[in-house]
N, C-alpha and C positions, 0 to 999 in steps of 0.2 A: 371339675366339680367346684362349686362355690364353697367357701368356708362357712361355718355355722357359728351361731352364738348361743349362749345360754343366759337366760334372764330369769330372775325371780318374779313371782306374781305379786301384784299389789291390788288388794281388794278393800277399798275404803269402806267404813261402816255404812250399811244401808245400800250398798251398791250390789247389783246382781251379776256383775261381770268380774272377771279377773283380767288385769291389764299387765302385760309384759312390755316394759318401756325401755327404749334405748335410743341413743343419739340426741341431737338437739336441733332446734330450728322450727320450721313450720310443721304442724301436725299432719301425720299420715296414719290413718287407722286401717288396720288389716283385719278382715273378718273371715274366719275359716269356714270350711265346708262341713257337711254332715258327717257324723261319727268322727269328728276331728277335734283340733285344738289349734293353738298358735303354732304348733309344730308343722302345720301345713305350709308354713312360710319359712321353714328352717334354712332354706337355701337362698332366701331373698332378704331377710331382715338386715344382715350385715351390710349388704350393698346399699340398701335404702337408708340405713341409719348413718351412713357417712355424710348424708346431706340433709336429713330430716329427723324430727322427733317421731320415731316410729312407735305406735301403740298397737301391739299385736294382742288381740283379745282372745280370751276363752269365753264363749257365750254362756248364758245361763244354762246349767245342766251339762256342761262339758268341761273336761280338763280340771283346772284349778278353781273354776267358778262355783258359786253356791248352787245348790239344787233348786229345781223349779218343780212346781206341781205337774205331775204327768198329764193331767187333764186340762191344763191351761189352754185357753182359747188362743189360736194363732195370732189374732190381733192384739190380745193382751200381752203375748210373748214379745211381739215386735215393739210394743209400747214400753215394756220393761227394758229391752235393749236400748231404745232411744233415751230413756231416762238415765240409764247408767252411763251412756256415752256423754250425755249432757253434763253429768258430774265431772267427767274426765276432761272435757274440752271447754266447758263454759261457752262463751260466745266467740272463741278464737277461730279464725278461718281454718278449715280442715279438709284435706283430701281423703276420700273414702275408697278403699279397694276391697272387693269381695270375691270369694271363690265359691262356686257351686251353690249349695244352700246359702252360704254367706253372700253370694251375689244377689239373691232375692232379698236377703236382709239388708244389704248395702243399698239397693235401689229404694227400698222403703225408707231407710234412714236418710238418704239424700233428699228425698221429697220432704221429710219432716224437718230437716235442717235448713232447707231453703237456701238463702244467700250465704249462709255460713259454710255450706259445702262448696268448695272451690273447684274440685275435680272429682270425677267418678270413674273408676276403672273396674270392670267386671270380667272375671275369668271363668269361662264355662258356667255361666250363671244358671241357677234354677229359676222357678217362677213362671214356667211356660205351661203349667197344668200337667195333667196325667199324660204320660208318653205312651199312648195306646199303640200297641204293636211292637214296642221295643222289647227285645229279648237279650238278656245278659247271662252269660254262662257262669253263674255263681254257684258255688258249692256251700253246703251247710258244714261248718267246722265241728270237730269233736269238742269235748270239754275244753274251755278256754284256759289252757295252761301255756303261758308264753314260751316256755322252754321245750315244750313237747314238739318233736319234729313233725308229727302228723298235723298238729294244729298250724304250725308255721308253713307247711306245704300248702294247706288250704288257703291261708292268708296270701301266700305268694300267687296262687292260682287266681284268687279273686282280685288281687291288685291288677293283674294283667287283663282280666275280663272287664274291669270297670274303670280303673284309675290310670294305668300306665300302658303305653303301647309297646315299647321296646323291652324285651326281657333283660337286656343288659342294664336297664335303669334300676333294677332291683338288687340290692345287696342285703346283708343281714341287718344293717342299720335301718333300711327302709322298712323291713318287716317289723323290727322293734317299734318304730314310730307307729305303724298301723296297729299293732297289737295294743299298745298303750292307749292310743286314741279310742279304739273300740271299747277297752275296759273303762275308759273315763267318760263314755257317752251315756247320759241318763235322760236325755230328751229325744223324742222322735222328730228329727228334723224334717221328715217328709210331710208333716203337718203344715209346714211353711213352704217347702220347696216345690211341692206338687200342686200348689194353687196357681191359677192363671192371673198373676198380679204384676209381672214385671213390665209388660208393655204399657199398662196404665201408669205405673210409677215413672217409667222413663219419659212418657209424654208430659209428665208434670215437672220434670227436672230440666233446668236450663243451663247448668254448668257444663263445661267440656266433658265429653264422654268417650272413653276408650273401651272396646270390648275385644277380648282375646279368647280364642279357642285353640286347642290342639287340633290339628287337621284330622287326626284319627280318634277324636273324642267319641266314644261309643255311647256316652250318656246323652249327648246332644242329638236327640232323635227328631226327625229322620236324618238330619245331618247338621254339622255346624253351619254350613252355608245357608240352609233353610232357616235356622234360627236367626242368623245374622240378617237375613232379608226381612224377617218380621220386625226386627229392631230398627232397621233402616227406614221402614215404612213410617214409624212414629218419630224417629230422630234422624232425619236425612243427613245431618251433620256428623253423625257418629263416625269415629275412626275404628275400623274393624281390621284385626290382624289374625290370620290363621298361621299357626306355627307347625311347619312340616315335621313329620316324624314323631309328634307328641300326642299323648292321649289326654284324658280329662284333667289329671293333676299336672297341668302344663307348666306351672311355675316351679315344680320340683324336677320334672323330666327334662325341661329345657330352660334351666334357671338363668344361664347367661343371656339367652335371647330375651326372656321375659324381663329380666332386670333392666336390660338396655331399653326395651320398649317402655317400661314404667318410668324410668328416670327421665327419658326424653319427654314423655307426656307430662310428667309433673313439673319439669323445668320450663316447658313452653308457656309463653305468656298469652 
């Protein structure tokens, strides 16, 4: 298991994001998934920050970031994200990495940044539209009390149903992370991630593109391979990697493999 790092949030006046920054060098922005926060990258930040200035975000309405109107239009939400990141990076070249809902956000951001986005990596991204026919064995939890064994048992079940593949990937810390992320989620990420936007965004982006799925990702419906094929049709040059034995939260479950893939991709000229 990779080591983890703890960083304090920085939210400059007027900015909608919370930024957890570590390391130095070229910018790498990490964008978390739905019902998440920067802790979706808890096993990746240290490895990346040895080589780069890592900006791990809490998006508007998540984690340490300011709240956002619940009825905000999805396009207005994405514009708000882009404006906040613009404050953080200015016109400096920046690599963007997004996970799940954050993958749809990252693809939109890369399009908006244009030449300023030097690399784009997407892990189990959303943005493919409604997954009609997908069935996930999710349970409704009891009252959300993080210390309640009944609540934690449901969280563990749902992690295996949606986020992780191997039961051994889940320990008490994993459940703690998920509980806190759920408690800190105040925006419905499905308003963004279930729209069919990603293929159009990828077709408008010219920077090098890496896409990673866990081979056992139940969110990628009908399969990671099918979604990868859709992306390859609009970006024939995309590098696609399927990580064996991993589920949707691939960068957590197979951190060493994903860190190696990301670092190689970021370092390639």
